[in-house]
Structures are given as C-alpha cells and as structure tokens.
C-alpha positions as CSV (number, residue, x, y, z in Angstrom):
1,M,0.0,0.0,0.0
2,R,2.8,2.4,0.9
3,L,4.5,1.7,-2.5
4,K,1.3,2.5,-4.3
5,V,0.7,5.8,-2.4
6,H,4.3,6.9,-3.0
7,L,4.1,6.1,-6.7
8,I,0.8,8.2,-7.1
9,I,2.3,11.1,-5.2
10,L,5.5,11.0,-7.4
11,I,3.5,11.0,-10.7
12,F,0.9,13.6,-9.7
13,N,3.2,16.0,-7.9
14,V,6.7,15.8,-9.4
15,F,6.5,15.1,-13.1
16,P,3.4,17.1,-14.1
17,V,4.7,20.1,-12.2
18,F,8.0,19.9,-14.1
19,A,6.2,19.3,-17.4
20,F,3.7,22.2,-17.3
21,T,6.4,24.6,-15.9
22,Q,8.3,23.9,-19.2
23,V,5.2,24.6,-21.3
24,Q,5.0,28.1,-19.8
25,M,8.7,28.6,-20.6
26,L,8.4,27.7,-24.3
27,K,6.8,29.8,-27.0
28,V,4.1,28.4,-29.2
29,D,6.2,28.1,-32.3
30,T,9.4,26.9,-30.7
31,L,8.7,23.2,-31.4
32,K,9.0,23.7,-35.1
33,N,12.7,24.5,-34.8
34,M,13.4,22.6,-31.6
35,D,16.3,20.2,-31.5
36,G,15.0,16.7,-31.2
37,V,12.0,16.9,-33.5
38,T,12.5,16.2,-37.3
39,D,10.5,15.5,-40.5
40,P,9.1,11.9,-40.3
41,G,10.0,11.3,-44.0
42,D,6.9,9.2,-44.7
43,A,4.1,11.6,-43.6
44,D,3.1,15.2,-43.9
45,P,5.6,17.1,-41.7
46,R,3.1,19.9,-41.1
47,Y,1.0,17.4,-39.1
48,I,3.5,14.8,-37.8
49,G,6.9,15.1,-36.3
50,K,9.5,12.4,-35.5
51,F,11.6,12.5,-32.3
52,T,15.4,12.2,-32.9
53,R,15.3,10.1,-29.7
54,A,12.9,7.6,-31.2
55,N,13.0,5.1,-28.4
56,E,11.5,5.2,-24.9
57,V,11.4,3.5,-21.6
58,R,8.3,4.0,-19.4
59,G,6.8,3.2,-16.0
60,F,3.1,3.2,-15.3
61,F,0.5,2.7,-12.6
62,R,-2.9,1.2,-13.6
63,A,-6.1,1.2,-11.6
64,Q,-8.7,-1.2,-13.0
65,N,-12.3,-2.0,-12.2
66,S,-13.9,-4.9,-14.0
67,R,-17.5,-6.2,-14.1
68,L,-17.9,-9.9,-15.1
69,E,-21.6,-11.0,-15.3
70,F,-23.5,-14.1,-16.2
71,G,-27.1,-13.8,-17.0
72,S,-30.0,-15.2,-19.0
73,L,-31.5,-13.6,-22.2
74,K,-34.9,-14.8,-20.9
75,E,-34.6,-12.3,-18.0
76,I,-32.6,-9.4,-19.4
77,S,-31.2,-8.1,-22.7
78,R,-27.5,-8.9,-23.3
79,L,-26.9,-5.1,-23.8
80,S,-28.4,-4.1,-20.4
81,N,-26.1,-2.5,-17.8
82,R,-28.5,-3.0,-14.9
83,G,-25.9,-5.2,-13.1
84,Y,-23.1,-3.4,-11.3
85,F,-20.2,-5.3,-9.8
86,K,-16.4,-4.6,-9.6
87,N,-13.4,-6.8,-9.6
88,T,-10.8,-4.2,-8.5
89,T,-7.0,-4.4,-8.9
90,D,-4.1,-1.9,-8.9
91,Q,-1.1,-2.7,-11.1
92,I,2.4,-1.4,-11.8
93,G,4.3,-2.0,-15.0
94,L,7.2,-1.2,-17.2
95,G,7.4,-0.8,-20.9
96,V,10.0,-0.1,-23.6
97,T,9.8,1.0,-27.3
98,Y,12.9,0.3,-29.3
99,K,12.7,0.8,-33.1
100,I,9.9,-1.5,-34.3
101,I,9.5,-3.3,-30.9
102,N,7.0,-2.2,-28.2
103,L,6.8,-4.3,-25.0
104,D,4.7,-3.7,-21.9
105,L,4.5,-5.9,-18.7
106,S,2.4,-5.3,-15.6
107,F,1.3,-7.2,-12.5
108,S,-1.1,-6.7,-9.6
109,L,-0.1,-5.1,-6.3
110,P,-1.1,-7.0,-3.1
111,N,-4.6,-5.9,-2.5
112,K,-7.5,-7.5,-0.6
113,R,-11.0,-6.0,-0.4
114,K,-13.9,-7.1,1.8
115,L,-17.0,-8.4,-0.1
116,D,-19.8,-9.1,2.4
117,S,-18.5,-12.3,4.2
118,I,-15.6,-13.1,1.8
119,Y,-12.4,-11.4,0.6
120,Q,-11.8,-10.5,-3.0
121,D,-8.1,-10.9,-3.9
122,V,-7.8,-10.3,-7.6
123,K,-4.4,-11.2,-9.1
124,Q,-3.7,-10.2,-12.7
125,F,-0.8,-10.4,-15.1
126,R,-0.7,-8.6,-18.4
127,L,1.8,-8.8,-21.3
128,A,1.6,-6.9,-24.6
129,F,4.0,-6.9,-27.6
130,S,3.2,-4.6,-30.6
131,Y,4.4,-2.8,-33.7
132,T,2.7,0.4,-34.6
133,G,3.5,1.5,-38.2
134,R,2.4,4.4,-40.4
135,K,-0.4,2.5,-42.2
136,F,-1.1,-0.3,-39.8
137,G,-0.5,-1.5,-36.3
138,F,-0.1,-5.0,-34.9
139,R,-0.5,-6.1,-31.2
140,Y,-0.2,-9.4,-29.4
141,Y,-1.5,-9.5,-25.8
142,L,-1.9,-12.0,-23.0
143,T,-3.9,-11.5,-19.7
144,Q,-4.3,-13.8,-16.8
145,G,-6.8,-13.0,-14.0
146,R,-7.4,-15.1,-10.8
147,G,-9.7,-14.5,-7.8
148,L,-12.5,-13.0,-9.9
149,V,-16.1,-12.8,-8.9
150,V,-18.9,-13.1,-11.4
151,G,-22.1,-11.2,-10.6
152,D,-25.8,-11.6,-11.6
153,P,-26.9,-8.6,-13.8
154,L,-30.1,-8.4,-11.6
155,K,-27.9,-8.2,-8.5
156,R,-29.4,-11.2,-6.8
157,F,-26.2,-13.2,-6.2
158,Y,-22.5,-13.6,-7.1
159,S,-20.0,-16.4,-7.4
160,N,-17.2,-17.4,-5.0
161,P,-14.0,-15.4,-5.7
162,D,-12.3,-18.4,-7.4
163,V,-13.1,-17.6,-11.1
164,S,-10.2,-17.3,-13.5
165,M,-10.0,-15.8,-16.9
166,F,-7.1,-16.3,-19.4
167,K,-7.2,-14.5,-22.7
168,T,-4.6,-14.1,-25.5
169,G,-5.0,-12.7,-29.0
170,A,-3.7,-10.6,-31.9
171,Q,-5.1,-7.3,-33.0
172,M,-4.6,-5.5,-36.4
173,I,-5.4,-1.9,-36.9
174,Y,-5.6,-0.2,-40.3
175,I,-5.2,3.6,-40.5
176,F,-6.9,5.4,-43.4
177,N,-5.5,8.9,-43.0
178,E,-1.9,7.9,-42.1
179,D,-0.3,10.9,-43.9
180,R,-1.8,13.3,-41.3
181,Y,-2.9,11.2,-38.3
182,S,-0.3,9.4,-36.2
183,L,-1.5,6.4,-34.3
184,R,2.0,6.3,-32.7
185,A,1.4,9.8,-31.2
186,S,-2.0,8.6,-29.9
187,F,-1.2,5.2,-28.4
188,L,2.5,5.3,-27.6
189,Q,3.7,9.0,-27.7
190,N,6.8,8.0,-29.7
191,E,5.8,10.5,-32.4
192,I,4.3,14.0,-32.0
193,Q,1.1,15.2,-33.6
194,R,1.9,18.8,-34.6
195,K,-1.6,19.8,-35.9
196,T,-5.0,18.4,-35.0
197,A,-6.0,15.5,-37.3
198,G,-8.2,12.4,-37.3
199,S,-8.7,9.2,-39.2
200,F,-11.1,6.4,-39.7
201,L,-9.7,3.1,-38.4
202,A,-10.5,-0.6,-38.9
203,K,-9.6,-3.1,-36.2
204,A,-9.6,-6.9,-36.2
205,D,-9.2,-8.8,-32.9
206,L,-8.6,-12.5,-33.1
207,F,-8.4,-14.1,-29.7
208,Y,-8.7,-17.2,-27.5
209,Y,-10.2,-17.2,-24.0
210,N,-10.7,-19.6,-21.2
211,L,-13.1,-19.0,-18.3
212,K,-12.9,-21.4,-15.4
213,T,-15.5,-21.6,-12.6
214,P,-14.5,-24.3,-10.1
215,T,-17.6,-23.8,-7.8
216,G,-20.0,-22.5,-10.4
217,L,-21.4,-19.1,-11.3
218,V,-25.1,-19.3,-10.1
219,T,-26.5,-20.2,-6.6
220,P,-28.3,-23.6,-6.7
221,D,-31.8,-22.0,-6.1
222,K,-31.4,-19.8,-9.2
223,D,-29.5,-22.2,-11.5
224,L,-32.6,-23.5,-13.4
225,E,-32.9,-25.1,-16.8
226,P,-35.8,-22.7,-18.0
227,L,-33.4,-19.8,-17.5
228,Y,-30.0,-21.2,-18.5
229,G,-30.8,-24.2,-20.7
230,N,-27.9,-26.6,-21.1
231,Q,-25.6,-24.0,-19.4
232,V,-26.9,-25.0,-16.0
233,G,-23.9,-25.8,-13.8
234,L,-21.4,-24.2,-16.1
235,K,-17.8,-25.2,-15.2
236,Y,-15.7,-23.7,-17.9
237,L,-16.1,-21.8,-21.2
238,R,-13.4,-21.5,-23.8
239,G,-12.8,-21.0,-27.5
240,P,-11.5,-18.7,-30.3
241,G,-13.3,-15.6,-31.3
242,L,-13.0,-12.8,-33.9
243,L,-14.3,-9.2,-33.5
244,M,-14.4,-6.8,-36.5
245,M,-14.5,-3.2,-35.2
246,P,-14.6,0.0,-37.3
247,G,-13.6,3.1,-35.4
248,Y,-12.3,6.6,-35.4
249,G,-9.4,8.4,-33.8
250,M,-8.6,12.1,-33.3
251,N,-5.5,13.8,-32.0
252,F,-6.2,17.3,-30.7
253,T,-3.0,19.2,-30.2
254,F,-2.0,22.5,-28.4
255,F,1.3,24.3,-28.4
256,D,2.4,22.4,-31.6
257,G,1.9,19.1,-29.9
258,Q,3.4,19.7,-26.5
259,L,-0.1,19.2,-25.1
260,Y,-2.5,16.7,-26.6
261,V,-5.9,15.0,-26.1
262,S,-6.3,11.8,-28.2
263,P,-9.7,9.9,-28.1
264,V,-10.2,6.7,-30.0
265,L,-13.5,4.6,-30.3
266,F,-14.2,1.2,-31.8
267,V,-17.6,-0.6,-32.0
268,G,-18.3,-3.9,-33.8
269,A,-19.4,-7.5,-33.8
270,G,-18.1,-11.0,-34.5
271,M,-18.3,-14.7,-33.8
272,A,-16.9,-17.1,-31.2
273,Y,-16.8,-20.9,-31.4
274,N,-17.4,-21.9,-27.7
275,F,-16.6,-25.1,-25.9
276,Y,-18.2,-25.6,-22.5
277,T,-18.9,-28.2,-19.9
278,A,-22.0,-28.0,-17.6
279,S,-24.3,-30.4,-15.7
280,S,-25.7,-31.8,-18.9
281,G,-22.2,-32.6,-20.3
282,S,-19.9,-31.0,-22.9
283,H,-21.1,-28.8,-25.7
284,N,-19.8,-26.7,-28.5
285,K,-21.5,-23.9,-30.4
286,M,-21.0,-20.9,-32.7
287,N,-22.1,-17.8,-30.9
288,L,-22.5,-14.0,-31.5
289,L,-20.0,-11.5,-30.1
290,L,-20.6,-7.8,-29.5
291,G,-17.8,-5.5,-28.5
292,A,-16.9,-1.8,-27.9
293,A,-13.6,-0.2,-26.8
294,G,-12.9,3.5,-26.2
295,Q,-10.0,5.4,-24.7
296,V,-8.7,8.9,-24.2
297,N,-5.0,9.7,-23.9
298,F,-3.9,13.2,-22.7
299,G,-0.6,14.6,-21.5
300,Y,2.6,16.5,-22.2
301,N,5.4,15.9,-24.7
302,T,9.1,17.0,-24.9
303,P,11.9,15.5,-27.0
304,G,13.3,13.9,-23.8
305,L,10.3,13.3,-21.5
306,Y,6.5,12.7,-21.6
307,T,3.7,12.2,-19.1
308,N,0.5,10.5,-20.2
309,F,-2.8,9.8,-18.6
310,N,-5.2,7.2,-20.1
311,I,-8.8,6.5,-19.4
312,S,-10.3,3.5,-21.2
313,H,-13.5,1.5,-21.3
314,E,-13.9,-1.9,-23.0
315,T,-16.8,-4.3,-23.0
316,T,-17.4,-7.7,-24.7
317,H,-20.7,-9.7,-24.7
318,I,-20.7,-13.4,-25.5
319,S,-24.1,-14.9,-26.3
320,L,-24.5,-18.6,-25.4
321,N,-28.3,-18.6,-25.8
322,P,-30.1,-18.6,-23.5
323,S,-27.3,-17.4,-21.2
324,F,-24.7,-14.7,-21.9
325,I,-21.5,-13.5,-20.3
326,S,-20.6,-9.8,-20.2
327,D,-17.0,-8.6,-19.5
328,T,-16.5,-4.9,-18.9
329,D,-13.2,-3.2,-17.9
330,F,-12.6,0.4,-16.9
331,R,-9.0,1.5,-16.5
332,F,-7.1,4.6,-15.5
333,V,-3.3,4.6,-16.3
334,M,-0.6,7.1,-15.4
335,T,2.6,6.9,-17.4
336,V,6.0,8.6,-17.3
337,G,8.3,7.9,-20.2
338,F,11.9,8.9,-21.1
339,R,13.2,9.0,-24.6
340,F,16.6,7.7,-25.8
341,G,18.5,7.2,-29.1
342,N,19.3,4.0,-31.0
343,L,21.9,1.8,-29.4
344,E,22.9,-0.3,-32.4
345,K,22.1,-0.9,-36.1
346,V,21.2,-4.6,-36.1
347,I,17.5,-4.2,-35.3
348,P,15.6,-2.4,-38.1
349,A,13.7,0.9,-37.4
350,S,10.7,0.0,-39.5
351,T,9.2,-2.9,-41.5
352,D,10.4,-1.2,-44.7
353,E,14.0,-2.3,-43.7
354,I,12.9,-5.9,-43.4
355,F,11.0,-6.4,-46.7
C-alpha cells in the first residue's frame, strides 16, 4: 500500500509540475525548430513530427475496475447494464519502445477487499507486444486474472472469488489517413502530432479465452434449466473468437503538440466458437460476439520526456443462448516515459527495412 501511495504522489506532484512549468517557458512556435524533432520522412511534416530520440522506456500505474456478469437472455437483454459489480485491482508496470519493438509488462499489487462475508483478492498479469507503423498496427496480448467474482446482472447473487480468466490474442489496426494522423502519437507517444487531425480506423481482434468456474457461477436455487438451458452448472467456457470493429481516432494538439488529447473509439461485432462443460455434459456452439472499446490519452510531450494519462472502457458480450457473459473493464493509467536514441544498427527501425 505504501509503494502505491508513494508512486501516485510522485507521478501527480513531481512530473506534471515539471512538465507544465516547461510549457510556460516555451513559445508556441518553438517546437517547429526545436532540436530533437524532425521530419518523419513518410508523412506530412506539417502534421506529424518524429523525435530524434525515437525510443523510450516508461513506467506506469494502472487502476482497474472490472465487471464480469453471467445472466439469461430470458430475463434481461445482453446489452443491459443493470448489473453493477467490480473486480478491483491496482497494477504497476514497465514498458519499452525500441525501433519497431513495443513491449509492456504489468502485474497486480497486493490488495484484498472485503466483499460481504468473503475477501476479494484479484491477481492479474498482463503482457503486450506490438508494432505500430504508419499505415497499420499489430499487437499481441496476454492476460491472466485469478480470484475474480462473477455477478448476476439483476444483482441477486454472485459467485465465489475463485473464477479465473485467461485471454490471448492478436489485433490488427488499419489507418486510413496515415499521412496526417499518427497512431503512434495517440497510443505510444513515440511521435508527435503537430496539428490536429483524425482518421477512420479498422480493427480486427482474433483471440482465444478460457473462463474457469470451479464452484459454479449461479447459486443452486437460481441455476434453473428454464433460464440457463444446457448452461446450468457451467464449469468452464473457452474458445476462439473474432471481432471486427470499425472506429475513429482524433489527435487534438496544443502548443504544436506539446499538449495533446487523443480519443479513439471502436464498435463492432463478430463470432466465437465456444466449448463448455455443464451439468448436462460437454457442448460446442458458434455464438455471437458484440464489442466496444474506447480510450482517451492526454498529456505532455518534450523530446526527452513525456507524461501521459489514459482513461479506457472496454466491453465484450458473449451470447451462449439462453445465457450470456458480459465482460467490462474500466481503467485509469498514469505513465511517465523517457526517450533515448538508437543503441545499435542490427534491429531495423521499421518494417520497410525488413522487406
């Protein structure tokens, strides 16, 4: 707990004060001629700038609230948000961007919260590896959560805190207005958006998930066949899925990119091929997926340092018919990053040097 408090105090009081003090010292047009920002070479330099120190190392703190629900379509719509339940975890992490490589790793801080007569002790591990280019971005991710609690959307009951969720997948993002809109400046801050610009985006998310429920999700008096069909007594649910999500991103910039606000929104649908075991035995079925993901990054940029704050909301609905599972995450992330130059010439700086 002391480590978490000290980290929050450091990020909120030391780095932002230093950053915004520097903003007041710089004139609006100084960034155009500032050492450390150059023409990107493959985009409109009026809109996008490239840092001479193109690499970065970062540390971050993440506060996350999750709602994991299991309900019946015979009682409530899959799109309803009547239920309200949180799996809460705080995490710290480290990341590095070196040429075409982006790597982030985070894990949960020790944290127990009282939930009626039981303790919630969520443990989560997250790993992400990505490449963000001019025209497209690729990201591989892996998350493992233990000690989760699944709630009823009607708030009548919840499971024991022994549910686990493993998820891994690969995402591809296509940028339509890549000449003026930088996804790197929005997601990673390893470029600078000099003038405000936006772009339509297309995202494909191919993933595999495994939900384990050792003691079940529903209390025995409510776990009835008319409501849940052959998902009564559900023990696990796993399978591959694909979400296709069109979206839009916008980078709003101030002081030639020193200050920025970058919202991104994706909404779409897809399919999952689910395997599950319940009281009636093992089953497999193709099911509908609905998904939405939105985030806002805002912060401060210099050629040597940046501070970034991220607020994101992501939800996925898996329809098993007649039951459904809804997974919703809300996150707040504080990041401090330092930029550095290339250390060697073996690793390429872009995919153009590979092919």
